[in-house]
N, CA, C and O atoms as a CHARMM CRD file, in Angstrom:
* protein
*
  316
    1    1 MET  N     94.91500  77.92900  93.33000 PROA 1      0.00000
    2    1 MET  CA    95.34600  77.38800  94.59600 PROA 1      0.00000
    3    1 MET  C     94.32400  76.35900  95.06800 PROA 1      0.00000
    4    1 MET  O     93.11700  76.55900  94.92900 PROA 1      0.00000
    5    2 THR  N     94.81200  75.27700  95.61500 PROA 2      0.00000
    6    2 THR  CA    93.92500  74.21000  96.07400 PROA 2      0.00000
    7    2 THR  C     93.30600  74.56500  97.42700 PROA 2      0.00000
    8    2 THR  O     93.74600  75.48900  98.11100 PROA 2      0.00000
    9    3 GLU  N     92.27200  73.80200  97.78900 PROA 3      0.00000
   10    3 GLU  CA    91.62300  74.02500  99.08400 PROA 3      0.00000
   11    3 GLU  C     92.58000  73.73600 100.23000 PROA 3      0.00000
   12    3 GLU  O     92.56800  74.43200 101.24600 PROA 3      0.00000
   13    4 GLN  N     93.40200  72.71600 100.06900 PROA 4      0.00000
   14    4 GLN  CA    94.37500  72.38000 101.10400 PROA 4      0.00000
   15    4 GLN  C     95.37900  73.52600 101.26600 PROA 4      0.00000
   16    4 GLN  O     95.74700  73.87700 102.38700 PROA 4      0.00000
   17    5 GLY  N     95.81400  74.09900 100.15900 PROA 5      0.00000
   18    5 GLY  CA    96.73700  75.23500 100.21000 PROA 5      0.00000
   19    5 GLY  C     96.11000  76.44000 100.88900 PROA 5      0.00000
   20    5 GLY  O     96.77400  77.15700 101.63800 PROA 5      0.00000
   21    6 GLN  N     94.82300  76.65800 100.62200 PROA 6      0.00000
   22    6 GLN  CA    94.12600  77.77000 101.26300 PROA 6      0.00000
   23    6 GLN  C     94.01100  77.55100 102.76500 PROA 6      0.00000
   24    6 GLN  O     94.17200  78.49700 103.53600 PROA 6      0.00000
   25    7 GLN  N     93.73600  76.32100 103.19500 PROA 7      0.00000
   26    7 GLN  CA    93.63800  76.02300 104.61900 PROA 7      0.00000
   27    7 GLN  C     94.98300  76.23700 105.31700 PROA 7      0.00000
   28    7 GLN  O     95.04000  76.79200 106.41400 PROA 7      0.00000
   29    8 ILE  N     96.04900  75.79500 104.67700 PROA 8      0.00000
   30    8 ILE  CA    97.39000  75.97900 105.24800 PROA 8      0.00000
   31    8 ILE  C     97.73300  77.46400 105.30800 PROA 8      0.00000
   32    8 ILE  O     98.32800  77.92800 106.28000 PROA 8      0.00000
   33    9 LEU  N     97.36000  78.20500 104.27300 PROA 9      0.00000
   34    9 LEU  CA    97.60600  79.64500 104.24300 PROA 9      0.00000
   35    9 LEU  C     96.86200  80.33800 105.37700 PROA 9      0.00000
   36    9 LEU  O     97.42100  81.19600 106.06000 PROA 9      0.00000
   37   10 LYS  N     95.60100  79.96500 105.57600 PROA 10     0.00000
   38   10 LYS  CA    94.79200  80.56500 106.64000 PROA 10     0.00000
   39   10 LYS  C     95.39000  80.25700 108.01000 PROA 10     0.00000
   40   10 LYS  O     95.46400  81.14000 108.86400 PROA 10     0.00000
   41   11 CYS  N     95.81300  79.02500 108.22600 PROA 11     0.00000
   42   11 CYS  CA    96.41400  78.65300 109.51500 PROA 11     0.00000
   43   11 CYS  C     97.72400  79.39000 109.74800 PROA 11     0.00000
   44   11 CYS  O     98.01000  79.81300 110.86800 PROA 11     0.00000
   45   12 THR  N     98.51600  79.54600 108.70200 PROA 12     0.00000
   46   12 THR  CA    99.79000  80.25000 108.81500 PROA 12     0.00000
   47   12 THR  C     99.58100  81.69400 109.22200 PROA 12     0.00000
   48   12 THR  O    100.30000  82.21100 110.07600 PROA 12     0.00000
   49   13 VAL  N     98.60600  82.34500 108.61800 PROA 13     0.00000
   50   13 VAL  CA    98.34900  83.75500 108.91200 PROA 13     0.00000
   51   13 VAL  C     97.77800  83.92000 110.31700 PROA 13     0.00000
   52   13 VAL  O     98.11700  84.87700 111.01200 PROA 13     0.00000
   53   14 ARG  N     96.93200  83.01400 110.73300 PROA 14     0.00000
   54   14 ARG  CA    96.34900  83.11900 112.07500 PROA 14     0.00000
   55   14 ARG  C     97.38600  82.88600 113.16600 PROA 14     0.00000
   56   14 ARG  O     97.29100  83.46800 114.24600 PROA 14     0.00000
   57   15 ARG  N     98.37600  82.03700 112.89100 PROA 15     0.00000
   58   15 ARG  CA    99.41500  81.79500 113.88500 PROA 15     0.00000
   59   15 ARG  C    100.32800  82.99700 114.05800 PROA 15     0.00000
   60   15 ARG  O    100.69300  83.34200 115.18200 PROA 15     0.00000
   61   16 SER  N    100.69800  83.63300 112.96700 PROA 16     0.00000
   62   16 SER  CA   101.59500  84.79400 113.04500 PROA 16     0.00000
   63   16 SER  C    101.16400  85.80300 111.99200 PROA 16     0.00000
   64   16 SER  O    101.49000  85.66800 110.81300 PROA 16     0.00000
   65   17 CYS  N    100.42700  86.81200 112.43200 PROA 17     0.00000
   66   17 CYS  CA    99.85000  87.78000 111.49700 PROA 17     0.00000
   67   17 CYS  C    100.84900  88.84400 111.05800 PROA 17     0.00000
   68   17 CYS  O    100.50300  89.70200 110.24600 PROA 17     0.00000
   69   18 GLN  N    102.07700  88.81400 111.57000 PROA 18     0.00000
   70   18 GLN  CA   103.05700  89.83500 111.21900 PROA 18     0.00000
   71   18 GLN  C    103.91400  89.44600 110.00700 PROA 18     0.00000
   72   18 GLN  O    104.79600  90.20600 109.60800 PROA 18     0.00000
   73   19 LEU  N    103.66700  88.29000 109.42800 PROA 19     0.00000
   74   19 LEU  CA   104.47000  87.83900 108.29500 PROA 19     0.00000
   75   19 LEU  C    104.09900  88.58400 107.02700 PROA 19     0.00000
   76   19 LEU  O    102.94500  88.96200 106.82800 PROA 19     0.00000
   77   20 SER  N    105.08500  88.79000 106.17800 PROA 20     0.00000
   78   20 SER  CA   104.82300  89.42200 104.88900 PROA 20     0.00000
   79   20 SER  C    104.38500  88.35900 103.88700 PROA 20     0.00000
   80   20 SER  O    104.54600  87.16100 104.12300 PROA 20     0.00000
   81   21 ALA  N    103.83200  88.81100 102.77300 PROA 21     0.00000
   82   21 ALA  CA   103.37700  87.88800 101.73500 PROA 21     0.00000
   83   21 ALA  C    104.55000  87.09000 101.16900 PROA 21     0.00000
   84   21 ALA  O    104.39600  85.91900 100.82000 PROA 21     0.00000
   85   22 GLU  N    105.72100  87.72100 101.08000 PROA 22     0.00000
   86   22 GLU  CA   106.90300  87.02600 100.56100 PROA 22     0.00000
   87   22 GLU  C    107.31600  85.87500 101.48000 PROA 22     0.00000
   88   22 GLU  O    107.61900  84.77700 101.01400 PROA 22     0.00000
   89   23 SER  N    107.32500  86.13700 102.79200 PROA 23     0.00000
   90   23 SER  CA   107.73900  85.07900 103.71800 PROA 23     0.00000
   91   23 SER  C    106.69800  83.96500 103.79300 PROA 23     0.00000
   92   23 SER  O    107.04800  82.79900 103.97000 PROA 23     0.00000
   93   24 ILE  N    105.42300  84.32000 103.66100 PROA 24     0.00000
   94   24 ILE  CA   104.37500  83.29500 103.64200 PROA 24     0.00000
   95   24 ILE  C    104.52200  82.42300 102.40700 PROA 24     0.00000
   96   24 ILE  O    104.36600  81.20400 102.48500 PROA 24     0.00000
   97   25 ALA  N    104.82200  83.03700 101.26300 PROA 25     0.00000
   98   25 ALA  CA   105.01600  82.27000 100.02900 PROA 25     0.00000
   99   25 ALA  C    106.19200  81.30200 100.17500 PROA 25     0.00000
  100   25 ALA  O    106.12100  80.16500  99.71100 PROA 25     0.00000
  101   26 LYS  N    107.27100  81.75200 100.81700 PROA 26     0.00000
  102   26 LYS  CA   108.42500  80.87100 101.03000 PROA 26     0.00000
  103   26 LYS  C    108.06700  79.73300 101.98100 PROA 26     0.00000
  104   26 LYS  O    108.47900  78.59200 101.77000 PROA 26     0.00000
  105   27 ASP  N    107.29500  80.04400 103.03500 PROA 27     0.00000
  106   27 ASP  CA   106.87100  79.00400 103.97500 PROA 27     0.00000
  107   27 ASP  C    106.01600  77.94800 103.28900 PROA 27     0.00000
  108   27 ASP  O    106.20000  76.75200 103.51500 PROA 27     0.00000
  109   28 LEU  N    105.08300  78.38700 102.45200 PROA 28     0.00000
  110   28 LEU  CA   104.23000  77.43600 101.73400 PROA 28     0.00000
  111   28 LEU  C    105.05400  76.57400 100.77200 PROA 28     0.00000
  112   28 LEU  O    104.75000  75.40000 100.56400 PROA 28     0.00000
  113   29 GLN  N    106.08400  77.16200 100.19800 PROA 29     0.00000
  114   29 GLN  CA   106.92800  76.40400  99.28300 PROA 29     0.00000
  115   29 GLN  C    107.67700  75.30600 100.03700 PROA 29     0.00000
  116   29 GLN  O    107.79000  74.18100  99.55100 PROA 29     0.00000
  117   30 THR  N    108.19200  75.63600 101.23100 PROA 30     0.00000
  118   30 THR  CA   108.93700  74.62600 101.98800 PROA 30     0.00000
  119   30 THR  C    108.01300  73.59000 102.63300 PROA 30     0.00000
  120   30 THR  O    108.35800  72.41000 102.69500 PROA 30     0.00000
  121   31 LEU  N    106.84300  74.02100 103.11200 PROA 31     0.00000
  122   31 LEU  CA   105.93700  73.08700 103.78300 PROA 31     0.00000
  123   31 LEU  C    105.19500  72.17500 102.82800 PROA 31     0.00000
  124   31 LEU  O    105.11400  70.96600 103.04700 PROA 31     0.00000
  125   32 CYS  N    104.64600  72.76100 101.75500 PROA 32     0.00000
  126   32 CYS  CA   103.75400  72.00400 100.87300 PROA 32     0.00000
  127   32 CYS  C    104.31300  71.78000  99.47600 PROA 32     0.00000
  128   32 CYS  O    103.78200  70.97000  98.71500 PROA 32     0.00000
  129   33 GLY  N    105.36300  72.48300  99.14100 PROA 33     0.00000
  130   33 GLY  CA   105.87800  72.39100  97.78800 PROA 33     0.00000
  131   33 GLY  C    105.09000  73.22100  96.79600 PROA 33     0.00000
  132   33 GLY  O    105.22800  73.03000  95.58700 PROA 33     0.00000
  133   34 LEU  N    104.25700  74.15000  97.28400 PROA 34     0.00000
  134   34 LEU  CA   103.47100  75.01200  96.39700 PROA 34     0.00000
  135   34 LEU  C    104.33300  76.15600  95.88400 PROA 34     0.00000
  136   34 LEU  O    104.97600  76.85800  96.66500 PROA 34     0.00000
  137   35 GLN  N    104.34400  76.33600  94.58900 PROA 35     0.00000
  138   35 GLN  CA   105.09300  77.43000  93.98100 PROA 35     0.00000
  139   35 GLN  C    104.15100  78.61500  93.79500 PROA 35     0.00000
  140   35 GLN  O    103.42700  78.68900  92.80200 PROA 35     0.00000
  141   36 LEU  N    104.16300  79.53800  94.75000 PROA 36     0.00000
  142   36 LEU  CA   103.27900  80.69900  94.69500 PROA 36     0.00000
  143   36 LEU  C    104.09700  81.97600  94.78200 PROA 36     0.00000
  144   36 LEU  O    105.11800  82.03700  95.46800 PROA 36     0.00000
  145   37 SER  N    103.63300  82.98400  94.07900 PROA 37     0.00000
  146   37 SER  CA   104.28200  84.28300  94.18600 PROA 37     0.00000
  147   37 SER  C    103.67600  85.05600  95.35200 PROA 37     0.00000
  148   37 SER  O    102.61500  84.69600  95.86100 PROA 37     0.00000
  149   38 ALA  N    104.34800  86.10500  95.76200 PROA 38     0.00000
  150   38 ALA  CA   103.84200  86.94600  96.84300 PROA 38     0.00000
  151   38 ALA  C    102.54200  87.62500  96.42600 PROA 38     0.00000
  152   38 ALA  O    101.66800  87.85700  97.26100 PROA 38     0.00000
  153   39 THR  N    102.41000  87.94100  95.15000 PROA 39     0.00000
  154   39 THR  CA   101.18800  88.56800  94.63400 PROA 39     0.00000
  155   39 THR  C    100.00000  87.61600  94.75000 PROA 39     0.00000
  156   39 THR  O     98.90000  88.03000  95.11500 PROA 39     0.00000
  157   40 THR  N    100.22500  86.35000  94.44000 PROA 40     0.00000
  158   40 THR  CA    99.16100  85.35000  94.55600 PROA 40     0.00000
  159   40 THR  C     98.74500  85.18400  96.00700 PROA 40     0.00000
  160   40 THR  O     97.55400  85.12600  96.31300 PROA 40     0.00000
  161   41 VAL  N     99.72200  85.10600  96.90300 PROA 41     0.00000
  162   41 VAL  CA    99.43100  84.97300  98.33100 PROA 41     0.00000
  163   41 VAL  C     98.64000  86.18100  98.81500 PROA 41     0.00000
  164   41 VAL  O     97.66300  86.03500  99.54900 PROA 41     0.00000
  165   42 HSD  N     99.05900  87.36700  98.40500 PROA 42     0.00000
  166   42 HSD  CA    98.35900  88.60000  98.80300 PROA 42     0.00000
  167   42 HSD  C     96.91100  88.58100  98.30600 PROA 42     0.00000
  168   42 HSD  O     95.99700  88.94100  99.04900 PROA 42     0.00000
  169   43 GLY  N     96.70000  88.17000  97.07900 PROA 43     0.00000
  170   43 GLY  CA    95.35400  88.10500  96.51500 PROA 43     0.00000
  171   43 GLY  C     94.48000  87.07600  97.21700 PROA 43     0.00000
  172   43 GLY  O     93.30500  87.33100  97.48200 PROA 43     0.00000
  173   44 GLU  N     95.05000  85.91900  97.51600 PROA 44     0.00000
  174   44 GLU  CA    94.30300  84.87900  98.23000 PROA 44     0.00000
  175   44 GLU  C     93.90800  85.34900  99.62700 PROA 44     0.00000
  176   44 GLU  O     92.78000  85.12800 100.06800 PROA 44     0.00000
  177   45 LEU  N     94.84300  86.00100 100.32000 PROA 45     0.00000
  178   45 LEU  CA    94.54600  86.50800 101.66000 PROA 45     0.00000
  179   45 LEU  C     93.45800  87.57200 101.61300 PROA 45     0.00000
  180   45 LEU  O     92.58100  87.61500 102.47600 PROA 45     0.00000
  181   46 HSD  N     93.52100  88.42400 100.60500 PROA 46     0.00000
  182   46 HSD  CA    92.49900  89.45700 100.45700 PROA 46     0.00000
  183   46 HSD  C     91.13400  88.82000 100.20200 PROA 46     0.00000
  184   46 HSD  O     90.12200  89.28200 100.72900 PROA 46     0.00000
  185   47 GLY  N     91.10700  87.76600  99.39800 PROA 47     0.00000
  186   47 GLY  CA    89.85900  87.05500  99.13100 PROA 47     0.00000
  187   47 GLY  C     89.30100  86.35400 100.35900 PROA 47     0.00000
  188   47 GLY  O     88.08900  86.16600 100.46400 PROA 47     0.00000
  189   48 MET  N     90.17400  85.95900 101.29900 PROA 48     0.00000
  190   48 MET  CA    89.74200  85.30700 102.53000 PROA 48     0.00000
  191   48 MET  C     89.29900  86.31000 103.59500 PROA 48     0.00000
  192   48 MET  O     88.78100  85.92500 104.64300 PROA 48     0.00000
  193   49 GLY  N     89.50700  87.58400 103.31900 PROA 49     0.00000
  194   49 GLY  CA    89.09400  88.59800 104.28500 PROA 49     0.00000
  195   49 GLY  C     90.22000  89.13800 105.14500 PROA 49     0.00000
  196   49 GLY  O     89.97100  89.91300 106.06800 PROA 49     0.00000
  197   50 PHE  N     91.44900  88.74700 104.86200 PROA 50     0.00000
  198   50 PHE  CA    92.60100  89.29900 105.57600 PROA 50     0.00000
  199   50 PHE  C     93.11000  90.50100 104.80500 PROA 50     0.00000
  200   50 PHE  O     93.45400  90.39800 103.62700 PROA 50     0.00000
  201   51 HSD  N     93.15400  91.63800 105.47600 PROA 51     0.00000
  202   51 HSD  CA    93.60500  92.86700 104.81700 PROA 51     0.00000
  203   51 HSD  C     94.81300  93.41500 105.56500 PROA 51     0.00000
  204   51 HSD  O     94.93900  93.24200 106.77700 PROA 51     0.00000
  205   52 ASP  N     95.69000  94.07200 104.83500 PROA 52     0.00000
  206   52 ASP  CA    96.91300  94.58500 105.44100 PROA 52     0.00000
  207   52 ASP  C     96.70400  96.00600 105.96100 PROA 52     0.00000
  208   52 ASP  O     97.15400  96.98700 105.36700 PROA 52     0.00000
  209   53 ARG  N     96.01500  96.07600 107.07700 PROA 53     0.00000
  210   53 ARG  CA    95.75700  97.36200 107.71500 PROA 53     0.00000
  211   53 ARG  C     96.32400  97.32800 109.12600 PROA 53     0.00000
  212   53 ARG  O     96.28900  96.29900 109.80200 PROA 53     0.00000
  213   54 ALA  N     96.83300  98.44300 109.54800 PROA 54     0.00000
  214   54 ALA  CA    97.34800  98.55400 110.91100 PROA 54     0.00000
  215   54 ALA  C     96.24300  99.05500 111.82200 PROA 54     0.00000
  216   54 ALA  O     95.39000  99.83900 111.40600 PROA 54     0.00000
  217   55 ALA  N     96.26200  98.60900 113.04200 PROA 55     0.00000
  218   55 ALA  CA    95.27600  99.06600 114.01500 PROA 55     0.00000
  219   55 ALA  C     95.53200 100.53500 114.35500 PROA 55     0.00000
  220   55 ALA  O     96.67400 100.99300 114.38200 PROA 55     0.00000
  221   56 ALA  N     94.46300 101.24700 114.60900 PROA 56     0.00000
  222   56 ALA  CA    94.58800 102.65500 114.97700 PROA 56     0.00000
  223   56 ALA  C     95.21600 102.75900 116.35900 PROA 56     0.00000
  224   56 ALA  O     94.91500 101.97100 117.25600 PROA 56     0.00000
  225   57 SER  N     96.08800 103.73900 116.51300 PROA 57     0.00000
  226   57 SER  CA    96.70100 103.92800 117.81800 PROA 57     0.00000
  227   57 SER  C     95.71700 104.61600 118.75300 PROA 57     0.00000
  228   57 SER  O     94.91800 105.45100 118.33000 PROA 57     0.00000
  229   58 LYS  N     95.78500 104.25800 120.01100 PROA 58     0.00000
  230   58 LYS  CA    94.86900 104.81300 120.98900 PROA 58     0.00000
  231   58 LYS  C     95.64900 105.64400 121.99300 PROA 58     0.00000
  232   58 LYS  O     96.81400 105.37200 122.28600 PROA 58     0.00000
  233   59 LEU  N     94.98900 106.64800 122.50400 PROA 59     0.00000
  234   59 LEU  CA    95.62300 107.49700 123.49300 PROA 59     0.00000
  235   59 LEU  C     95.70400 106.77200 124.83100 PROA 59     0.00000
  236   59 LEU  O     94.78700 106.04500 125.21400 PROA 59     0.00000
  237   60 TYR  N     96.79300 106.97700 125.52000 PROA 60     0.00000
  238   60 TYR  CA    96.95300 106.41300 126.84400 PROA 60     0.00000
  239   60 TYR  C     96.34300 107.39500 127.83300 PROA 60     0.00000
  240   60 TYR  O     96.86600 108.49400 128.01800 PROA 60     0.00000
  241   61 ILE  N     95.25200 107.01400 128.46400 PROA 61     0.00000
  242   61 ILE  CA    94.52100 107.90900 129.35100 PROA 61     0.00000
  243   61 ILE  C     94.78200 107.51100 130.79500 PROA 61     0.00000
  244   61 ILE  O     94.43600 106.41200 131.22900 PROA 61     0.00000
  245   62 THR  N     95.39800 108.42600 131.52400 PROA 62     0.00000
  246   62 THR  CA    95.65800 108.19200 132.94200 PROA 62     0.00000
  247   62 THR  C     94.57200 108.88200 133.76700 PROA 62     0.00000
  248   62 THR  O     93.73900 109.61700 133.23700 PROA 62     0.00000
  249   63 GLU  N     94.60000 108.63300 135.05300 PROA 63     0.00000
  250   63 GLU  CA    93.63000 109.26800 135.93900 PROA 63     0.00000
  251   63 GLU  C     93.82900 110.78400 135.95100 PROA 63     0.00000
  252   63 GLU  O     92.85700 111.53900 135.98500 PROA 63     0.00000
  253   64 CYS  N     95.07700 111.22300 135.92300 PROA 64     0.00000
  254   64 CYS  CA    95.38600 112.65300 135.91500 PROA 64     0.00000
  255   64 CYS  C     94.85000 113.31500 134.64600 PROA 64     0.00000
  256   64 CYS  O     94.25800 114.39300 134.70900 PROA 64     0.00000
  257   65 LYS  N     95.05500 112.67800 133.50500 PROA 65     0.00000
  258   65 LYS  CA    94.55100 113.23700 132.24500 PROA 65     0.00000
  259   65 LYS  C     93.03100 113.30300 132.24700 PROA 65     0.00000
  260   65 LYS  O     92.44600 114.25000 131.72100 PROA 65     0.00000
  261   66 THR  N     92.39400 112.30400 132.83300 PROA 66     0.00000
  262   66 THR  CA    90.93600 112.28300 132.89300 PROA 66     0.00000
  263   66 THR  C     90.41100 113.44800 133.71600 PROA 66     0.00000
  264   66 THR  O     89.44900 114.10500 133.31900 PROA 66     0.00000
  265   67 LYS  N     91.03900 113.71100 134.86300 PROA 67     0.00000
  266   67 LYS  CA    90.62100 114.82300 135.71300 PROA 67     0.00000
  267   67 LYS  C     90.79400 116.16200 135.00700 PROA 67     0.00000
  268   67 LYS  O     89.90300 117.01100 135.03700 PROA 67     0.00000
  269   68 ARG  N     91.96100 116.34300 134.36600 PROA 68     0.00000
  270   68 ARG  CA    92.19700 117.61000 133.64600 PROA 68     0.00000
  271   68 ARG  C     91.21700 117.77300 132.49400 PROA 68     0.00000
  272   68 ARG  O     90.75700 118.88400 132.22900 PROA 68     0.00000
  273   69 TRP  N     90.89300 116.69000 131.80900 PROA 69     0.00000
  274   69 TRP  CA    89.95000 116.75600 130.69700 PROA 69     0.00000
  275   69 TRP  C     88.56100 117.14700 131.19500 PROA 69     0.00000
  276   69 TRP  O     87.88400 117.96500 130.57300 PROA 69     0.00000
  277   70 MET  N     88.13800 116.56500 132.31100 PROA 70     0.00000
  278   70 MET  CA    86.83400 116.90400 132.88300 PROA 70     0.00000
  279   70 MET  C     86.78700 118.35800 133.33500 PROA 70     0.00000
  280   70 MET  O     85.76600 119.02600 133.16800 PROA 70     0.00000
  281   71 GLN  N     87.90000 118.86000 133.91600 PROA 71     0.00000
  282   71 GLN  CA    87.95700 120.26300 134.32200 PROA 71     0.00000
  283   71 GLN  C     87.82600 121.17700 133.10100 PROA 71     0.00000
  284   71 GLN  O     87.11800 122.18300 133.14600 PROA 71     0.00000
  285   72 TRP  N     88.50000 120.82900 132.03300 PROA 72     0.00000
  286   72 TRP  CA    88.43300 121.64900 130.81900 PROA 72     0.00000
  287   72 TRP  C     87.01800 121.62100 130.25500 PROA 72     0.00000
  288   72 TRP  O     86.50000 122.65300 129.82900 PROA 72     0.00000
  289   73 CYS  N     86.39200 120.45500 130.24700 PROA 73     0.00000
  290   73 CYS  CA    85.03800 120.33300 129.72200 PROA 73     0.00000
  291   73 CYS  C     84.06100 121.18200 130.52900 PROA 73     0.00000
  292   73 CYS  O     83.20800 121.86500 129.96200 PROA 73     0.00000
  293   74 LYS  N     84.19000 121.13400 131.84600 PROA 74     0.00000
  294   74 LYS  CA    83.30100 121.93000 132.68700 PROA 74     0.00000
  295   74 LYS  C     83.53900 123.41100 132.50900 PROA 74     0.00000
  296   74 LYS  O     82.58700 124.19200 132.52700 PROA 74     0.00000
  297   75 ALA  N     84.79200 123.82200 132.33700 PROA 75     0.00000
  298   75 ALA  CA    85.11200 125.23700 132.15000 PROA 75     0.00000
  299   75 ALA  C     84.63600 125.77400 130.81500 PROA 75     0.00000
  300   75 ALA  O     84.31300 126.95700 130.70600 PROA 75     0.00000
  301   76 HSD  N     84.58500 124.92900 129.80100 PROA 76     0.00000
  302   76 HSD  CA    84.19300 125.36700 128.45300 PROA 76     0.00000
  303   76 HSD  C     82.79500 124.93100 128.07800 PROA 76     0.00000
  304   76 HSD  O     82.43300 124.96300 126.90200 PROA 76     0.00000
  305   77 HSD  N     82.02000 124.53100 129.03600 PROA 77     0.00000
  306   77 HSD  CA    80.64800 124.09200 128.78400 PROA 77     0.00000
  307   77 HSD  C     79.81500 125.26200 128.27400 PROA 77     0.00000
  308   77 HSD  O     79.78300 126.32100 128.90000 PROA 77     0.00000
  309   78 LEU  N     79.15200 125.07900 127.16000 PROA 78     0.00000
  310   78 LEU  CA    78.31100 126.12800 126.58200 PROA 78     0.00000
  311   78 LEU  C     76.87800 125.92100 127.04400 PROA 78     0.00000
  312   78 LEU  O     76.30700 124.84500 126.86800 PROA 78     0.00000
  313   79 SER  N     76.31000 126.94100 127.62700 PROA 79     0.00000
  314   79 SER  CA    74.92900 126.82800 128.12300 PROA 79     0.00000
  315   79 SER  C     73.99700 127.54300 127.19000 PROA 79     0.00000
  316   79 SER  O     72.78800 127.56900 127.42500 PROA 79     0.00000
């Protein structure tokens, strides 16, 4: 893959990170005329530091949950 192709690939991923490797390969084919497989795109992205990992889900903590949690902590405090 050329440097220009890598720059276009990086810009494409930064604009919309939810795209699959297959759709990125199709976009590169229509934009630049590059014939790349999804495997090649995936490998290039991995080499650039983009990994296909989902963010960890976080608990939604309300004021009520915080108070109950503090009460439980105080009740179960080991001295």
